[in-house]
LUMSE-308939 format. One record per residue (C-alpha): x, y, z; residue in one letter. Coordinates in steps of 0.001 Angstrom, whole numbers, padded with zeros to 6 digits, always signed. Layout:
N
XYZA...
//
This chain:
336
+012783+001865-022567M+012508-001009-020083A+012522-000205-016378N+016172-000592-015204P+015045-001932-011828D+012960-004583-013555R+015926-005682-015677L+018079-005963-012558L+015419-008159-010951Q+015449-010409-014011L+019234-010769-013909F+019296-011395-010154H+016611-014073-010498A+018551-015711-013359Y+021783-015696-011358R+020049-017244-008352E+018227-019762-010603Q+014934-018648-009059N+012355-019482-011731D+009438-018095-009712S+011079-014694-009169S+012236-014593-012784F+008720-015200-014066R+007165-012598-011734R+009690-009986-012868A+009170-010909-016538A+005375-010743-016252E+005631-007417-014438A+007808-006121-017302L+005191-007308-019808I+002389-005655-017841S+004290-002353-017870E+004534-002556-021667E+000779-003201-021822V+000088-000184-019613M+002270+001885-021958A+000080+000689-024867N+003028-001230-026389H+000757-004197-027157H+002820-005635-030014S+005967-005757-027892L+004006-007124-024917A+002615-009930-027082N+006065-010831-028395E+007502-010870-024884L+004638-013051-023659Q+005175-015508-026515K+008892-015664-025726A+008195-016245-022032L+005644-018971-022753G+003098-020412-020338P+003906-020919-016682A+005039-024419-015770R+002241-024611-013204N-000387-023705-015814G-000587-019988-014985G-002552-017755-017310G-001406-015420-020034R-001859-011670-019985I-001481-010757-023654S-005148-009748-024023K-005055-007220-021205L-006249-003724-022016K-005088-000826-019840P-007478+001537-018093L-007943+004732-020053H-009005+008194-018946A-012598+007595-020020E-012847+004369-018017S-015301+004534-015127K-012710+003115-012734A-009765+005177-013932S-010168+007577-011026D-009668+004726-008612A-007008+002422-010111L-003568+003990-010418L-000033+002705-010894F+002820+004117-008879F+006599+003738-008940P+008036+001394-006353R+009969+002340-003251I+013249+001034-001876G+013837-001048+001242A+016031+001613+002844E+013048+003928+003235D+011041+001314+005105M+013851+000504+007539R+013495+004021+008905I+009846+003674+009889V+009043+000009+010555L+009026-001178+014146C+010672-004608+014736P+007370-006477+015118E+005887-005086+011900T+009139-005622+010004E+009201-009267+011132A+005678-009858+009809Q+006479-008243+006457I+009679-010297+006211S+007651-013449+006803R+005444-012551+003833V+008527-012111+001639F+010012-015407+002792E+006829-017330+002027E+006579-015719-001402Q+010197-016601-002194R+009661-020181-001021Q+006246-020596-002659R+007302-023706-004603L+008603-025375-001462K+005300-024653+000307L+003347-025937-002705A+005139-029278-002457E+003463-029727+000927H+000067-028395-000161G+000337-024866+001217Y+000154-021399-000345R+002166-018341+000702P+000527-015449+002489K-001023-013319-000235S-003953-011462+001402R-002730-008870+003842L-004619-006384+006014L-002521-003437+007188L-004173-001545+010028W-003307+001390+012220G-003682+005147+012609A-003411+007398+009518P+000101+008470+008573G+001897+005433+010046C+003253+003897+006844G+000546+001559+005492K+000520+002976+001952T+004311+003234+001953L+004492-000418+002957C+002212-001488+000101A+004621+000185-002307R+007523-001504-000519Y+005923-004932-000873I+005481-004372-004606A+009096-003250-004908Q+010479-006275-003104Q+008390-008761-005081L+009080-007115-008423G+005418-006360-009095L+003537-003248-010194P+001219-001677-007634L-002453-001114-008412G-004228+001208-005984V-007988+001133-005582L-009062+003971-003310R-012351+002609-002082L-013558+005986-000857S-013182+007188-004469A-014726+004045-005906A-017977+004627-004014V-020142+006268-006654S-023053+008581-005908F-025000+005964-007816Y-024076+003112-005513L-024977+000482-008081G-021799+001424-009988E-019537+000796-007020T-019583-002989-007288S-018671-002865-010985S-015750-000533-010238R-014461-002916-007608I-014862-005895-009925Q-012971-004106-012709Q-009994-003600-010396A-010027-007267-009368F-010306-008340-013021D-007208-006281-013829T-005253-007871-010977A-006483-011291-012115E-005016-010664-015583S-001790-008898-014576V+000519-010068-011773P+000471-007170-009320M-000056-006034-005764V-003662-004822-005634L-003881-002291-002809F-007355-001621-001391L-006878+001674+000384D-009428+002707+003025E-011208-000641+002898I-013275+000402+005916D-015005+002912+003615A-017174+000075+002330I-016347-003218+004115A-018247-002170+007214K-019959-004520+009592N-023225-005535+007904R-024935-005433+011300D-024326-001662+011560D-027796-000235+012252S-026785+003152+010811N-025817+001702+007439D-028010+001672+004356I-028993-001448+002463G-027091-000678-000743E-023753-000517+001092L-024453-003959+002524K-024728-005211-001042R-021427-003515-001887V-019787-005387+001007V-021157-008649-000367N-019780-007789-003813S-016346-007089-002347L-016330-010391-000456L-017339-012276-003602Q-014557-010566-005586A-012035-011531-002914M-013216-015149-002992D-012913-015320-006791A-009446-013705-006814F-007127-016618-007659Q-004103-015249-009556N-001195-017053-007802P+001251-014323-008811H-000785-011395-007433S-001165-010213-003849L-004121-008468-002255L-003204-005818+000321V-005830-003763+002159A-005391-000852+004553A-007719+000293+007315S-007622+003147+009795N-010662+001756+011595H-010115-001987+011425Q-012703-002811+014093Y-015454-001435+011843L-014751-004168+009297L-017211-006946+008765D-016087-010211+010400D-016318-011971+007052A-013788-009508+005607A-011399-010170+008503W-011498-013904+007841R-010442-013496+004224R-007004-012147+005150F-004190-014557+005981D-001996-011894+007618A-003171-008958+009754I-000319-006521+010339I-000414-003659+012820H+001194-000282+012086F+001385+001425+015493P+002239+005034+016178L+006040+005364+016044P+007982+004616+019194G+011059+006435+020461V+013509+004650+018168E+011335+005071+015081E+010764+008772+015807R+014482+009337+016385S+015451+007653+013103R+012739+009477+011186F+013563+012945+012492I+017275+012353+011826A+016378+011280+008296F+014294+014420+007706L+017092+016628+009019L+019782+015029+006879N+021785+017881+005338G+020309+020512+007670V+022561+022190+010235R+020844+021802+013598V+021638+023852+016687S+021028+021635+019701G+019967+018042+020257S+016978+016434+018579I+016171+014497+021767T+013567+017061+022975P+011863+016887+019574A+011815+013093+019712V+010188+013232+023133K+007712+015955+022137A+006583+014000+019081S+005141+011181+021183Q+001638+010100+020092D+002082+011675+016649L+002166+009812+013344S+005016+009882+010858F+002932+012194+008673A+002440+014659+011538D+006141+014585+012445I+007155+015130+008833E+004856+018136+008533K+006244+019695+011708A+009900+019220+010737V+009420+020452+007176I+007493+023526+008370D+010332+024273+010783A+012900+024000+007975I+010861+026283+005708K+010531+028856+008487A+014321+028803+008903M+014797+029375+005168I+012289+032233+005034L+014007+033891+008020A+017384+033712+006217D+018905+031640+009014R+021617+029048+008380R+020812+026702+011223D+017704+025107+012614L+017059+025361+016316K+015476+022564+018296T+012940+025100+019548G+011743+025634+015963D+010761+021989+015699I+009197+021989+019168L+007023+024977+018258A+005758+023256+015106E+005086+020017+017004L+003065+021962+019565K+000985+023517+016783T+000345+020101+015252I-000814+018680+018588K-003158+021598+019258I-004636+021418+015766T-005062+017638+015922T-006754+017774+019309A-009144+020508+018135E-009990+018603+014948A-010812+015477+016923R-012955+017446+019350R-014976+018987+016539R-015242+015851+014386A-018917+014980+013863P-020267+011503+014335R-021036+010368+010802L-024147+008301+010153H-026528+007430+007366F-030154+008381+007557E-032503+005378+007095P
//
């Protein structure tokens, strides 16, 4: 059965007479049928859709990744996420940059008339647990595209010679199927090639990644990368992104909205203001863990209400654990 959200996107695009959005939604629907191994139906849909007016390619010959594929542990497809979830966590500056990407994608034909292309290569950077992966899913949702996730830490094979081929396979898939290709943990391989602690083979992997990015030309696909350590990236990798978007630790307003969202439906004794203040310098992931642990403790104690002190105690534990983990973290390096 066709994805109901995808059908709605098709109807909305038809109503608004937006040919570009209609085609992206239709091609995404076809790609989902391919991934489900419904090749006959996918071929019929592709024939009915016909070639793009701007000469875009066809995707009828695409083959999905199977379990035995060498890259199947790295390339995954996830369901999309709604805009309401992102409004809870995005700060105004980050939201404005993401909105600009959407606007350029929607007005791609207008930009093309003047010789410009919309932003389509995004680098999301910031501390872990601040919404980068969630945002990649959000971008796919808003543009009506499937999301392909290449976890670069997983793609790095023990036999490093295989890593480049895994990366290329992911790019080839995104070249054939309109999608958002999400390179998670790009700093795992796209390190500065002047790093004296690095080994020669990883430098070659960086070169392979840069070459794949240069050859990536599907006008209906976006490349989104995420980094927790953006300043470790090679300068050449930086230059290949046309939008660099920061995901800072949540501020007061973001923490307040997020904690209220997590506590929706829970009877709370006291104000959440102390918890909002105590969660300063923590990520969304840390805050979520603390609040959920507090709720579970309430349930196990057979209590009907959650006290602010319960959340504060869990936040304190998170901060102590995080500080200890950072203190004990070894300095990683490669032996020459």
